[in-house]
N, CA, C and O atoms as a MOPAC input file, in Angstrom:
PM7 MOZYME 1SCF
protein

 N    -66.65800 1    81.89800 1  -131.13300 1
 C    -65.54200 1    82.65000 1  -130.64200 1
 C    -64.51500 1    82.78900 1  -131.74900 1
 O    -63.93800 1    81.83400 1  -132.26900 1
 N    -64.35400 1    83.94500 1  -132.03300 1
 C    -63.42500 1    84.24600 1  -133.09000 1
 C    -62.25800 1    85.02200 1  -132.47600 1
 O    -62.37700 1    86.19700 1  -132.12900 1
 N    -61.11100 1    84.31100 1  -132.35400 1
 C    -59.92700 1    84.94900 1  -131.76100 1
 C    -59.12300 1    85.63700 1  -132.84900 1
 O    -59.04500 1    85.18300 1  -133.99000 1
 N    -58.54400 1    86.72400 1  -132.45700 1
 C    -57.68700 1    87.42400 1  -133.39900 1
 C    -56.30700 1    86.76200 1  -133.39500 1
 O    -55.76300 1    86.39500 1  -132.35400 1
 N    -55.79300 1    86.63500 1  -134.55900 1
 C    -54.44300 1    86.07800 1  -134.66800 1
 C    -53.42200 1    87.12500 1  -134.27000 1
 O    -53.50600 1    88.29800 1  -134.63700 1
 N    -52.46300 1    86.65300 1  -133.50900 1
 C    -51.38800 1    87.54900 1  -133.12300 1
 C    -50.30800 1    87.50500 1  -134.20300 1
 O    -49.98600 1    86.44700 1  -134.74300 1
 N    -49.77900 1    88.64000 1  -134.49200 1
 C    -48.68900 1    88.68400 1  -135.46500 1
 C    -47.40100 1    88.22800 1  -134.77400 1
 O    -46.89500 1    88.87800 1  -133.85900 1
 N    -46.90400 1    87.11400 1  -135.23500 1
 C    -45.66800 1    86.58600 1  -134.65800 1
 C    -44.50100 1    86.86600 1  -135.60000 1
 O    -44.64200 1    86.92600 1  -136.82100 1
 N    -43.38000 1    87.03000 1  -134.98700 1
 C    -42.17800 1    87.15200 1  -135.79600 1
 C    -41.79900 1    85.75800 1  -136.28200 1
 O    -41.97700 1    84.77800 1  -135.55900 1
 N    -41.28300 1    85.66900 1  -137.49100 1
 C    -40.88300 1    84.34200 1  -137.97200 1
 C    -39.72200 1    83.79800 1  -137.12100 1
 O    -38.84000 1    84.53900 1  -136.68700 1
 N    -39.75800 1    82.51100 1  -136.90900 1
 C    -38.72800 1    81.86100 1  -136.09500 1
 C    -37.44900 1    81.74100 1  -136.92900 1
 O    -37.46600 1    81.21600 1  -138.04300 1
 N    -36.37000 1    82.22300 1  -136.38500 1
 C    -35.08500 1    82.14500 1  -137.07100 1
 C    -34.06200 1    81.52700 1  -136.12400 1
 O    -34.04600 1    81.80200 1  -134.92400 1
 N    -33.23100 1    80.70400 1  -136.68900 1
 C    -32.15000 1    80.11100 1  -135.91000 1
 C    -30.92000 1    80.98800 1  -136.07900 1
 O    -30.49800 1    81.28600 1  -137.19600 1
 N    -30.37000 1    81.38500 1  -134.98100 1
 C    -29.18100 1    82.22300 1  -135.01700 1
 C    -27.95500 1    81.32100 1  -135.22500 1
 O    -27.59800 1    80.54600 1  -134.33900 1
 N    -27.32100 1    81.42300 1  -136.38600 1
 C    -26.19000 1    80.56800 1  -136.73000 1
 C    -24.83800 1    81.14600 1  -136.31900 1
 O    -23.81600 1    80.47300 1  -136.45700 1
 N    -24.81600 1    82.33900 1  -135.83400 1
 C    -23.54800 1    82.97700 1  -135.48200 1
 C    -22.77100 1    82.19000 1  -134.42000 1
 O    -21.57300 1    81.97500 1  -134.60800 1
 N    -23.38400 1    81.75100 1  -133.31800 1
 C    -22.60900 1    80.96800 1  -132.34000 1
 C    -22.11400 1    79.63600 1  -132.91700 1
 O    -21.02300 1    79.17900 1  -132.57600 1
 N    -22.90600 1    79.02400 1  -133.77900 1
 C    -22.49800 1    77.76200 1  -134.38800 1
 C    -21.26500 1    77.96500 1  -135.27500 1
 O    -20.33300 1    77.16200 1  -135.24500 1
 N    -21.26800 1    79.02300 1  -136.04700 1
 C    -20.12600 1    79.32100 1  -136.91200 1
 C    -18.89200 1    79.62800 1  -136.06700 1
 O    -17.78500 1    79.21800 1  -136.41600 1
 N    -19.07300 1    80.34400 1  -134.96400 1
 C    -17.95100 1    80.64000 1  -134.07000 1
 C    -17.32200 1    79.35400 1  -133.53200 1
 O    -16.09900 1    79.21300 1  -133.51600 1
 N    -18.15600 1    78.43200 1  -133.09700 1
 C    -17.65800 1    77.16900 1  -132.54400 1
 C    -16.93300 1    76.35900 1  -133.61800 1
 O    -15.88300 1    75.77600 1  -133.34800 1
 N    -17.48000 1    76.31900 1  -134.82300 1
 C    -16.84200 1    75.56500 1  -135.91100 1
 C    -15.46500 1    76.14300 1  -136.21900 1
 O    -14.51100 1    75.38800 1  -136.40700 1
 N    -15.34600 1    77.45700 1  -136.27300 1
 C    -14.04600 1    78.06400 1  -136.53200 1
 C    -13.07200 1    77.83400 1  -135.37900 1
 O    -11.88100 1    77.62600 1  -135.61100 1
 N    -13.56000 1    77.86700 1  -134.15100 1
 C    -12.68700 1    77.57700 1  -133.01800 1
 C    -12.16400 1    76.14500 1  -133.07800 1
 O    -10.98500 1    75.89900 1  -132.82400 1
 N    -13.04000 1    75.20500 1  -133.41500 1
 C    -12.59700 1    73.81700 1  -133.55400 1
 C    -11.59100 1    73.66900 1  -134.69100 1
 O    -10.60500 1    72.94500 1  -134.55900 1
 N    -11.83400 1    74.34200 1  -135.78800 1
 C    -10.91800 1    74.28700 1  -136.92600 1
 C     -9.53600 1    74.81000 1  -136.53500 1
 O     -8.52000 1    74.19300 1  -136.85500 1
 N     -9.50500 1    75.93600 1  -135.84900 1
 C     -8.22900 1    76.50400 1  -135.41300 1
 C     -7.54300 1    75.58100 1  -134.41500 1
 O     -6.32900 1    75.38900 1  -134.48500 1
 N     -8.30500 1    75.00500 1  -133.48600 1
 C     -7.72900 1    74.08800 1  -132.50900 1
 C     -7.07800 1    72.89700 1  -133.19700 1
 O     -5.94500 1    72.54500 1  -132.86900 1
 N     -7.76900 1    72.26800 1  -134.14600 1
 C     -7.21100 1    71.09900 1  -134.82400 1
 C     -6.01500 1    71.46600 1  -135.70500 1
 O     -5.08300 1    70.67500 1  -135.84500 1
 N     -6.03800 1    72.63800 1  -136.28600 1
 C     -4.89600 1    73.04900 1  -137.10600 1
 C     -3.66100 1    73.29500 1  -136.25100 1
 O     -2.54800 1    72.97000 1  -136.66200 1
 N     -3.84800 1    73.86400 1  -135.07100 1
 C     -2.72000 1    74.15800 1  -134.19500 1
 C     -2.20100 1    72.88900 1  -133.52100 1
 O     -0.99100 1    72.73700 1  -133.35200 1
 N     -3.08000 1    71.99100 1  -133.14100 1
 C     -2.65800 1    70.81000 1  -132.39000 1
 C     -2.15600 1    69.67400 1  -133.27400 1
 O     -1.57400 1    68.72000 1  -132.75800 1
 N     -2.35800 1    69.74400 1  -134.56300 1
 C     -1.89200 1    68.69600 1  -135.46200 1
 C     -0.40400 1    68.85900 1  -135.71200 1
 O      0.08200 1    69.96600 1  -135.94400 1
 N      0.31000 1    67.75200 1  -135.66300 1
 C      1.73300 1    67.79600 1  -135.97600 1
 C      1.93200 1    67.27800 1  -137.39000 1
 O      1.37400 1    66.25200 1  -137.77900 1
 N      2.72000 1    67.99200 1  -138.13400 1
 C      3.02000 1    67.59900 1  -139.50100 1
 C      4.44100 1    67.04900 1  -139.52300 1
 O      5.38400 1    67.73100 1  -139.12000 1
 N      4.58800 1    65.83600 1  -139.98800 1
 C      5.91000 1    65.24000 1  -140.08200 1
 C      6.25500 1    65.01100 1  -141.53900 1
 O      5.41000 1    64.65200 1  -142.35900 1
 N      7.50300 1    65.22700 1  -141.82700 1
 C      7.98000 1    64.96200 1  -143.17900 1
 C      8.36500 1    63.49100 1  -143.23700 1
 O      9.26000 1    63.03800 1  -142.52400 1
 N      7.69100 1    62.77300 1  -144.07700 1
 C      7.95600 1    61.34800 1  -144.19400 1
 C      9.19400 1    61.13300 1  -145.05200 1
 O      9.29300 1    61.64800 1  -146.16600 1
 N     10.12700 1    60.37000 1  -144.52100 1
 C     11.31700 1    60.00800 1  -145.28000 1
 C     11.14700 1    58.58700 1  -145.78000 1
 O     10.66200 1    57.71100 1  -145.06400 1
 N     11.54200 1    58.38200 1  -146.98900 1
 C     11.52100 1    57.02200 1  -147.49600 1
 C     12.77100 1    56.78900 1  -148.30500 1
 O     13.39600 1    57.72700 1  -148.80100 1
 N     13.12000 1    55.55900 1  -148.42900 1
 C     14.33200 1    55.16800 1  -149.11300 1
 C     13.93600 1    54.30100 1  -150.29000 1
 O     13.32200 1    53.24900 1  -150.11100 1
 N     14.28300 1    54.73600 1  -151.49500 1
 C     13.98300 1    53.94300 1  -152.68300 1
 C     15.03300 1    52.85700 1  -152.82300 1
 O     16.22500 1    53.14300 1  -152.93600 1
 N     14.58900 1    51.61900 1  -152.81700 1
 C     15.50300 1    50.49600 1  -152.92200 1
 C     15.21400 1    49.71700 1  -154.18300 1
 O     14.05700 1    49.46500 1  -154.52100 1
 N     16.26000 1    49.34100 1  -154.87100 1
 C     16.14300 1    48.45100 1  -156.01200 1
 C     16.57000 1    47.08200 1  -155.51200 1
 O     17.75800 1    46.75900 1  -155.50600 1
 N     15.60800 1    46.28200 1  -155.09500 1
 C     15.91300 1    45.01200 1  -154.46200 1
 C     16.39100 1    43.99600 1  -155.48600 1
 O     15.81800 1    43.90300 1  -156.57200 1
 N     17.42600 1    43.23300 1  -155.16400 1
 C     17.93700 1    42.23400 1  -156.09900 1
 C     17.04300 1    41.00400 1  -156.13900 1
 O     16.24800 1    40.75500 1  -155.23400 1
 N     17.19800 1    40.25100 1  -157.20700 1
 C     16.48900 1    38.98100 1  -157.32200 1
 C     17.14200 1    37.97500 1  -156.37900 1
 O     18.33900 1    38.05700 1  -156.10500 1
 N     16.36100 1    37.04000 1  -155.89300 1
 C     16.89100 1    36.02200 1  -154.99600 1
 C     17.75000 1    35.04400 1  -155.78000 1
 O     17.41000 1    34.66400 1  -156.90100 1
 N     18.85600 1    34.64000 1  -155.18900 1
 C     19.71700 1    33.64700 1  -155.82400 1
 C     20.34100 1    32.79800 1  -154.72900 1
 O     20.41300 1    33.20500 1  -153.57000 1
 N     20.78700 1    31.62200 1  -155.11400 1
 C     21.38600 1    30.71000 1  -154.14900 1
 C     22.87800 1    30.95400 1  -153.99600 1
 O     23.49400 1    30.44700 1  -153.05800 1
 N     23.46400 1    31.72000 1  -154.90100 1
 C     24.89500 1    31.96400 1  -154.85000 1
 C     25.19200 1    33.19000 1  -153.99300 1
 O     24.41300 1    34.14200 1  -153.94800 1
 N     26.31500 1    33.14500 1  -153.32600 1
 C     26.73800 1    34.29100 1  -152.52300 1
 C     27.35800 1    35.33000 1  -153.43900 1
 O     28.15800 1    35.00100 1  -154.31400 1
 N     26.98900 1    36.57000 1  -153.23500 1
 C     27.54100 1    37.65400 1  -154.04000 1
 C     28.94400 1    37.97800 1  -153.55200 1
 O     29.24900 1    37.83600 1  -152.36700 1
 N     29.79000 1    38.41200 1  -154.46800 1
 C     31.14600 1    38.78400 1  -154.07500 1
 C     31.09700 1    40.09100 1  -153.29500 1
 O     30.31600 1    40.99200 1  -153.60300 1
 N     31.93900 1    40.17100 1  -152.29000 1
 C     31.95600 1    41.35100 1  -151.43200 1
 C     33.08500 1    42.26800 1  -151.88500 1
 O     34.25100 1    41.87500 1  -151.83200 1
 N     32.76200 1    43.49300 1  -152.33300 1
 C     33.81700 1    44.40900 1  -152.77000 1
 C     34.72900 1    44.79100 1  -151.61100 1
 O     34.30300 1    44.84000 1  -150.45700 1
 N     35.99700 1    45.06200 1  -151.93700 1
 C     36.97000 1    45.40600 1  -150.89800 1
 C     36.68300 1    46.76000 1  -150.26200 1
 O     36.92700 1    46.94600 1  -149.07000 1
 N     36.16800 1    47.70500 1  -151.03900 1
 C     35.96100 1    49.06500 1  -150.54200 1
 C     34.57900 1    49.26000 1  -149.92300 1
 O     34.15000 1    50.39600 1  -149.72500 1
 N     33.88600 1    48.18300 1  -149.61900 1
 C     32.52700 1    48.29800 1  -149.08500 1
 C     32.55600 1    48.71700 1  -147.61800 1
 O     33.45800 1    48.34700 1  -146.86600 1
 N     31.55600 1    49.49000 1  -147.23400 1
 C     31.35300 1    49.83800 1  -145.82700 1
 C     30.44400 1    48.78100 1  -145.22000 1
 O     29.39600 1    48.45900 1  -145.78100 1
 N     30.83600 1    48.24900 1  -144.09200 1
 C     30.01100 1    47.23600 1  -143.44500 1
 C     29.45300 1    47.80000 1  -142.14700 1
 O     30.19600 1    48.20100 1  -141.25100 1
 N     28.12400 1    47.82100 1  -142.06700 1
 C     27.44300 1    48.24900 1  -140.84400 1
 C     26.97600 1    46.98200 1  -140.14000 1
 O     26.16700 1    46.22800 1  -140.68000 1
 N     27.48200 1    46.75500 1  -138.94700 1
 C     27.11300 1    45.57600 1  -138.16900 1
 C     26.20800 1    46.03900 1  -137.03500 1
 O     26.52800 1    46.98300 1  -136.31300 1
 N     25.06900 1    45.35600 1  -136.89000 1
 C     24.10100 1    45.71100 1  -135.84600 1
 C     23.90200 1    44.48400 1  -134.96500 1
 O     23.51800 1    43.42400 1  -135.45800 1
 N     24.15900 1    44.61800 1  -133.66400 1
 C     23.98200 1    43.47200 1  -132.77100 1
 C     22.53500 1    43.37900 1  -132.28800 1
 O     21.68900 1    44.17900 1  -132.68900 1
 N     22.26000 1    42.41500 1  -131.43900 1
 C     20.88800 1    42.15700 1  -130.99000 1
 C     20.30800 1    43.31100 1  -130.17200 1
 O     19.08800 1    43.47000 1  -130.12200 1
 N     21.15500 1    44.12000 1  -129.53100 1
 C     20.66900 1    45.25700 1  -128.74700 1
 C     20.47800 1    46.50400 1  -129.60500 1
 O     19.96600 1    47.51000 1  -129.11500 1
 N     20.87800 1    46.46000 1  -130.87400 1
 C     20.73000 1    47.60900 1  -131.75700 1
 C     21.94400 1    48.51600 1  -131.78000 1
 O     21.86800 1    49.63500 1  -132.28700 1
 N     23.08200 1    48.04700 1  -131.23300 1
 C     24.31700 1    48.83200 1  -131.26300 1
 C     24.97900 1    48.67900 1  -132.62900 1
 O     24.92400 1    47.61300 1  -133.24200 1
 N     25.60600 1    49.75900 1  -133.09800 1
 C     26.18800 1    49.78900 1  -134.43700 1
 C     27.70900 1    49.72000 1  -134.39500 1
 O     28.34900 1    50.20700 1  -133.46200 1
 N     28.26600 1    49.10300 1  -135.42800 1
 C     29.69800 1    49.13400 1  -135.70200 1
 C     29.85500 1    49.38300 1  -137.18900 1
 O     29.15200 1    48.78200 1  -138.00300 1
 N     30.77600 1    50.26900 1  -137.54600 1
 C     31.06700 1    50.53200 1  -138.95300 1
 C     32.49000 1    50.07100 1  -139.20800 1
 O     33.43400 1    50.57800 1  -138.60200 1
 N     32.64100 1    49.10300 1  -140.11100 1
 C     33.95100 1    48.50400 1  -140.41800 1
 C     34.65400 1    48.07000 1  -139.13000 1
 O     35.83200 1    48.36400 1  -138.92800 1
 N     33.92700 1    47.37300 1  -138.27000 1
 C     34.41400 1    46.81400 1  -137.00100 1
 C     34.84400 1    47.86900 1  -135.98700 1
 O     35.60100 1    47.55500 1  -135.06900 1
 N     34.38500 1    49.10100 1  -136.12600 1
 C     34.63300 1    50.13800 1  -135.12300 1
 C     33.28900 1    50.51100 1  -134.50200 1
 O     32.40000 1    51.02000 1  -135.18500 1
 N     33.15000 1    50.25500 1  -133.20600 1
 C     31.87800 1    50.47600 1  -132.51700 1
 C     31.57700 1    51.96600 1  -132.40000 1
 O     32.47500 1    52.78300 1  -132.19600 1
 N     30.30100 1    52.30400 1  -132.53300 1
 C     29.84500 1    53.68000 1  -132.33500 1
 C     29.43100 1    53.85900 1  -130.88100 1
 O     29.08200 1    52.89100 1  -130.20500 1
 N     29.47000 1    55.10600 1  -130.39900 1
 C     29.22200 1    55.36100 1  -128.98000 1
 C     27.75400 1    55.23600 1  -128.58800 1
 O     27.45300 1    54.93100 1  -127.43400 1
 N     26.82700 1    55.46800 1  -129.53300 1
 C     25.40500 1    55.33200 1  -129.20300 1
 C     24.62700 1    54.90900 1  -130.44300 1
 O     25.21000 1    54.64300 1  -131.49400 1
 N     23.31800 1    54.85100 1  -130.31100 1
 C     22.46000 1    54.36800 1  -131.39200 1
 C     21.75800 1    55.49600 1  -132.13700 1
 O     20.81600 1    55.23800 1  -132.88700 1
 N     22.18400 1    56.72000 1  -131.95200 1
 C     21.51800 1    57.86900 1  -132.56000 1
 C     21.79200 1    57.94100 1  -134.05800 1
 O     22.84500 1    57.51900 1  -134.53600 1
 N     20.82000 1    58.48600 1  -134.78800 1
 C     20.93800 1    58.63100 1  -136.23400 1
 C     22.09300 1    59.55900 1  -136.60700 1
 O     22.82600 1    59.28000 1  -137.55600 1
 N     22.26100 1    60.66100 1  -135.86900 1
 C     23.34100 1    61.60600 1  -136.17200 1
 C     24.71700 1    60.96300 1  -135.99300 1
 O     25.62400 1    61.20200 1  -136.79000 1
 N     24.86900 1    60.15600 1  -134.95600 1
 C     26.13800 1    59.46900 1  -134.72900 1
 C     26.42900 1    58.49600 1  -135.86200 1
 O     27.56500 1    58.39100 1  -136.32400 1
 N     25.41100 1    57.79400 1  -136.30000 1
 C     25.57100 1    56.84200 1  -137.40000 1
 C     25.94500 1    57.56700 1  -138.69200 1
 O     26.80400 1    57.09900 1  -139.43900 1
 N     25.30800 1    58.70000 1  -138.95500 1
 C     25.63100 1    59.47000 1  -140.16100 1
 C     27.06300 1    59.99700 1  -140.10800 1
 O     27.77800 1    59.95000 1  -141.11000 1
 N     27.48900 1    60.50000 1  -138.94100 1
 C     28.86400 1    60.99200 1  -138.81400 1
 C     29.87300 1    59.86000 1  -138.99100 1
 O     30.92000 1    60.04500 1  -139.61100 1
 N     29.55200 1    58.68600 1  -138.44200 1
 C     30.44300 1    57.53600 1  -138.61000 1
 C     30.54900 1    57.10000 1  -140.06500 1
 O     31.62800 1    56.73600 1  -140.53400 1
 N     29.42800 1    57.13800 1  -140.77700 1
 C     29.45900 1    56.78500 1  -142.20200 1
 C     30.26600 1    57.80200 1  -143.00000 1
 O     31.04400 1    57.42200 1  -143.87500 1
 N     30.09100 1    59.08100 1  -142.71000 1
 C     30.84300 1    60.11300 1  -143.43100 1
 C     32.34000 1    59.99200 1  -143.16000 1
 O     33.15700 1    60.19900 1  -144.05700 1
 N     32.69500 1    59.65700 1  -141.92700 1
 C     34.10600 1    59.48200 1  -141.58600 1
 C     34.68000 1    58.26200 1  -142.30700 1
 O     35.80100 1    58.31400 1  -142.81300 1
 N     33.92500 1    57.17400 1  -142.35500 1
 C     34.40200 1    55.95800 1  -143.01900 1
 C     34.45300 1    56.12300 1  -144.53300 1
 O     35.25900 1    55.47300 1  -145.20000 1
 N     33.60500 1    56.98400 1  -145.08100 1
 C     33.60200 1    57.20500 1  -146.53400 1
 C     34.86800 1    57.91400 1  -146.99600 1
 O     35.39600 1    57.59500 1  -148.06200 1
 N     35.35300 1    58.84900 1  -146.23400 1
 C     36.55100 1    59.62400 1  -146.56700 1
 C     36.44200 1    60.25100 1  -147.94700 1
 O     37.38100 1    60.18300 1  -148.74000 1
 N     35.30200 1    60.86100 1  -148.23600 1
 C     35.12600 1    61.58100 1  -149.49200 1
 C     34.52300 1    60.77000 1  -150.62400 1
 O     34.10900 1    61.34900 1  -151.62700 1
 N     34.45800 1    59.46000 1  -150.50100 1
 C     33.84400 1    58.64500 1  -151.55800 1
 C     32.33000 1    58.73700 1  -151.43800 1
 O     31.79800 1    58.87800 1  -150.33700 1
 N     31.64600 1    58.65800 1  -152.55300 1
 C     30.18200 1    58.71200 1  -152.49800 1
 C     29.53800 1    57.50800 1  -153.16200 1
 O     28.31600 1    57.36600 1  -153.13400 1
 N     30.34600 1    56.63800 1  -153.76100 1
 C     29.77900 1    55.50100 1  -154.48400 1
 C     30.09300 1    54.16700 1  -153.81500 1
 O     29.91600 1    53.11500 1  -154.43000 1
 N     30.55300 1    54.19200 1  -152.57800 1
 C     30.91900 1    52.95700 1  -151.89200 1
 C     29.67400 1    52.13000 1  -151.59400 1
 O     28.66200 1    52.67600 1  -151.15500 1
 N     29.73500 1    50.82600 1  -151.82500 1
 C     28.59900 1    49.97500 1  -151.45800 1
 C     28.53200 1    49.79900 1  -149.94000 1
 O     29.55500 1    49.80600 1  -149.25500 1
 N     27.33100 1    49.64300 1  -149.43700 1
 C     27.10700 1    49.47100 1  -148.00100 1
 C     26.52200 1    48.08600 1  -147.77600 1
 O     25.55700 1    47.69200 1  -148.43100 1
 N     27.11300 1    47.35800 1  -146.84900 1
 C     26.62900 1    46.02500 1  -146.49700 1
 C     26.13900 1    46.09400 1  -145.06000 1
 O     26.90200 1    46.42500 1  -144.15200 1
 N     24.87100 1    45.78100 1  -144.85700 1
 C     24.27500 1    45.80300 1  -143.51900 1
 C     24.17100 1    44.36800 1  -143.02600 1
 O     23.51300 1    43.53400 1  -143.64900 1
 N     24.82500 1    44.08500 1  -141.90000 1
 C     24.78300 1    42.76700 1  -141.28800 1
 C     24.12200 1    42.92300 1  -139.92600 1
 O     24.65600 1    43.59100 1  -139.04100 1
 N     22.96700 1    42.30800 1  -139.76300 1
 C     22.21300 1    42.45000 1  -138.51600 1
 C     21.98600 1    41.08600 1  -137.88500 1
 O     21.81500 1    40.08100 1  -138.57600 1
 N     21.98800 1    41.07300 1  -136.57000 1
 C     21.66100 1    39.86900 1  -135.82100 1
 C     20.19900 1    39.50900 1  -136.05900 1
 O     19.38600 1    40.37900 1  -136.37000 1
 N     19.86800 1    38.24900 1  -135.91800 1
 C     18.48400 1    37.81300 1  -136.13500 1
 C     17.52000 1    38.44800 1  -135.14000 1
 O     16.33600 1    38.59200 1  -135.44100 1
 N     18.00300 1    38.83000 1  -133.96200 1
 C     17.14500 1    39.42000 1  -132.93400 1
 C     17.23700 1    40.94100 1  -132.88800 1
 O     16.74600 1    41.56100 1  -131.94500 1
 N     17.85400 1    41.54000 1  -133.88600 1
 C     17.96700 1    42.99500 1  -133.94600 1
 C     16.59500 1    43.61500 1  -134.16900 1
 O     15.83100 1    43.12100 1  -134.99900 1
 N     16.26200 1    44.68600 1  -133.45000 1
 C     14.98600 1    45.36700 1  -133.72500 1
 C     14.97500 1    45.91100 1  -135.15600 1
 O     15.99200 1    46.39100 1  -135.65800 1
 N     13.82700 1    45.82900 1  -135.79300 1
 C     13.71000 1    46.30600 1  -137.17300 1
 C     14.03300 1    47.79200 1  -137.27900 1
 O     14.56000 1    48.24300 1  -138.29500 1
 N     13.72100 1    48.54600 1  -136.24200 1
 C     13.98800 1    49.98100 1  -136.26100 1
 C     15.47600 1    50.26200 1  -136.42800 1
 O     15.84600 1    51.24200 1  -137.07400 1
 N     16.33400 1    49.42100 1  -135.85900 1
 C     17.77500 1    49.63500 1  -135.98100 1
 C     18.23500 1    49.45700 1  -137.42600 1
 O     19.08700 1    50.20600 1  -137.90400 1
 N     17.67800 1    48.47300 1  -138.11900 1
 C     18.03700 1    48.24800 1  -139.52400 1
 C     17.51200 1    49.39200 1  -140.38600 1
 O     18.21400 1    49.87500 1  -141.27400 1
 N     16.28200 1    49.82400 1  -140.12800 1
 C     15.70300 1    50.93200 1  -140.89000 1
 C     16.50700 1    52.20700 1  -140.64400 1
 O     16.72400 1    52.98700 1  -141.57100 1
 N     16.95300 1    52.42700 1  -139.40700 1
 C     17.75800 1    53.60900 1  -139.09000 1
 C     19.08100 1    53.57100 1  -139.85500 1
 O     19.53600 1    54.60500 1  -140.34600 1
 N     19.70100 1    52.40000 1  -139.96400 1
 C     20.95200 1    52.27600 1  -140.72200 1
 C     20.71800 1    52.56500 1  -142.20200 1
 O     21.52900 1    53.23700 1  -142.83800 1
 N     19.62400 1    52.06600 1  -142.74800 1
 C     19.30300 1    52.32600 1  -144.15100 1
 C     19.00900 1    53.80800 1  -144.37100 1
 O     19.41100 1    54.38200 1  -145.38300 1
 N     18.31300 1    54.41800 1  -143.43100 1
 C     17.98000 1    55.83900 1  -143.52900 1
 C     19.24200 1    56.69700 1  -143.46100 1
 O     19.38500 1    57.65600 1  -144.21900 1
 N     20.15200 1    56.35400 1  -142.55700 1
 C     21.40500 1    57.10900 1  -142.43900 1
 C     22.22200 1    56.99500 1  -143.72000 1
 O     22.79100 1    57.98400 1  -144.18300 1
 N     22.28400 1    55.80700 1  -144.28900 1
 C     23.02600 1    55.62600 1  -145.54400 1
 C     22.40000 1    56.45200 1  -146.66000 1
 O     23.11500 1    57.05600 1  -147.46100 1
 N     21.08800 1    56.48300 1  -146.71900 1
 C     20.41000 1    57.27400 1  -147.74400 1
 C     20.62500 1    58.76200 1  -147.55600 1
 O     20.78900 1    59.49000 1  -148.53500 1
 N     20.62700 1    59.23000 1  -146.31400 1
 C     20.82100 1    60.65400 1  -146.05000 1
 C     22.25100 1    61.09900 1  -146.33300 1
 O     22.48700 1    62.26200 1  -146.66100 1
 N     23.20200 1    60.18300 1  -146.20800 1
 C     24.59100 1    60.50300 1  -146.51700 1
 C     24.81300 1    60.50200 1  -148.03200 1
 O     25.77500 1    61.09600 1  -148.52100 1
 N     23.92700 1    59.83900 1  -148.77000 1
 C     24.03700 1    59.81700 1  -150.23100 1
 C     24.42700 1    58.47200 1  -150.79700 1
 O     24.72900 1    58.36500 1  -151.98600 1
 N     24.42700 1    57.44500 1  -149.97100 1
 C     24.77500 1    56.10700 1  -150.43900 1
 C     23.52600 1    55.42100 1  -150.97700 1
 O     22.47800 1    55.42500 1  -150.33300 1
 N     23.64700 1    54.83600 1  -152.15400 1
 C     22.47400 1    54.21800 1  -152.77600 1
 C     22.65100 1    52.72500 1  -153.01700 1
 O     21.67100 1    52.03500 1  -153.30000 1
 N     23.85900 1    52.21300 1  -152.91400 1
 C     24.11500 1    50.80000 1  -153.17400 1
 C     24.11900 1    50.05200 1  -151.84400 1
 O     25.15900 1    49.93600 1  -151.19700 1
 N     22.95300 1    49.54500 1  -151.43700 1
 C     22.80500 1    48.86800 1  -150.15100 1
 C     22.61700 1    47.37400 1  -150.35700 1
 O     21.94300 1    46.93900 1  -151.29100 1
 N     23.22600 1    46.59700 1  -149.46800 1
 C     23.02400 1    45.14900 1  -149.45000 1
 C     22.77700 1    44.73100 1  -148.01000 1
 O     23.34200 1    45.30100 1  -147.07700 1
 N     21.93300 1    43.73800 1  -147.84500 1
 C     21.67700 1    43.18000 1  -146.51700 1
 C     22.11700 1    41.73200 1  -146.55500 1
 O     21.64700 1    40.95200 1  -147.38300 1
 N     23.02100 1    41.37400 1  -145.65600 1
 C     23.54600 1    40.01200 1  -145.67200 1
 C     22.63100 1    39.08200 1  -144.89700 1
 O     21.95800 1    39.47700 1  -143.94500 1
 N     22.63000 1    37.85400 1  -145.33200 1
 C     21.88800 1    36.79100 1  -144.65100 1
 C     22.79700 1    35.57800 1  -144.57800 1
 O     23.89500 1    35.57700 1  -145.13500 1
 N     22.34800 1    34.57500 1  -143.90700 1
 C     23.08300 1    33.31800 1  -143.92400 1
 C     22.10800 1    32.21200 1  -144.26400 1
 O     20.90200 1    32.33500 1  -144.05500 1
 N     22.64200 1    31.14900 1  -144.78300 1
 C     21.79100 1    30.03300 1  -145.16300 1
 C     21.28600 1    29.33400 1  -143.90800 1
 O     21.98200 1    29.29100 1  -142.89400 1
 N     20.07500 1    28.78700 1  -143.97400 1
 C     19.56900 1    28.02700 1  -142.82900 1
 C     20.47900 1    26.84000 1  -142.52000 1
 O     21.15300 1    26.32300 1  -143.41100 1
 N     20.49700 1    26.41600 1  -141.27900 1
 C     21.39300 1    25.33700 1  -140.85100 1
 C     21.11700 1    24.02500 1  -141.57000 1
 O     22.03800 1    23.22600 1  -141.73700 1
 N     19.90300 1    23.77600 1  -141.99500 1
 C     19.57400 1    22.50800 1  -142.64900 1
 C     20.19100 1    22.39400 1  -144.03500 1
 O     20.36700 1    21.28100 1  -144.53000 1
 N     20.52600 1    23.51200 1  -144.67800 1
 C     21.08200 1    23.48400 1  -146.02400 1
 C     22.60100 1    23.41400 1  -146.02800 1
 O     23.18800 1    23.28700 1  -147.10200 1
 N     23.24900 1    23.48900 1  -144.90800 1
 C     24.71800 1    23.48400 1  -144.86000 1
 C     25.27000 1    22.12700 1  -145.08000 1
 O     26.48800 1    21.94600 1  -145.07100 1

């Protein structure tokens, strides 16, 4: 028995739907992705020393309590927002741009509150930042 071979068309995979799906996924991910501008603050950290540094008279002092509330030069701010903190710093600066900033935070202050204070100082243009600490009770 000798069967005749049938002429078959070559098998081809249609890639058009696959390409359509890939482009749809690409567009979806591009639209749904959020791009954030990362802000960072360049700090020149001082060397550790056992002596207390002298506090300049014209320094701005940002005090942060355990709840994250701010005070600038012993004047409480109405809320914890970054814009409020920046406006308070600009008001306390009164046109100066080289004033040192001293950040005093409670031991239980959320780290975000300290970072927000540093960010506000950097956005206002202040570059001389200090963070105060106290000596442990055993060394007193």
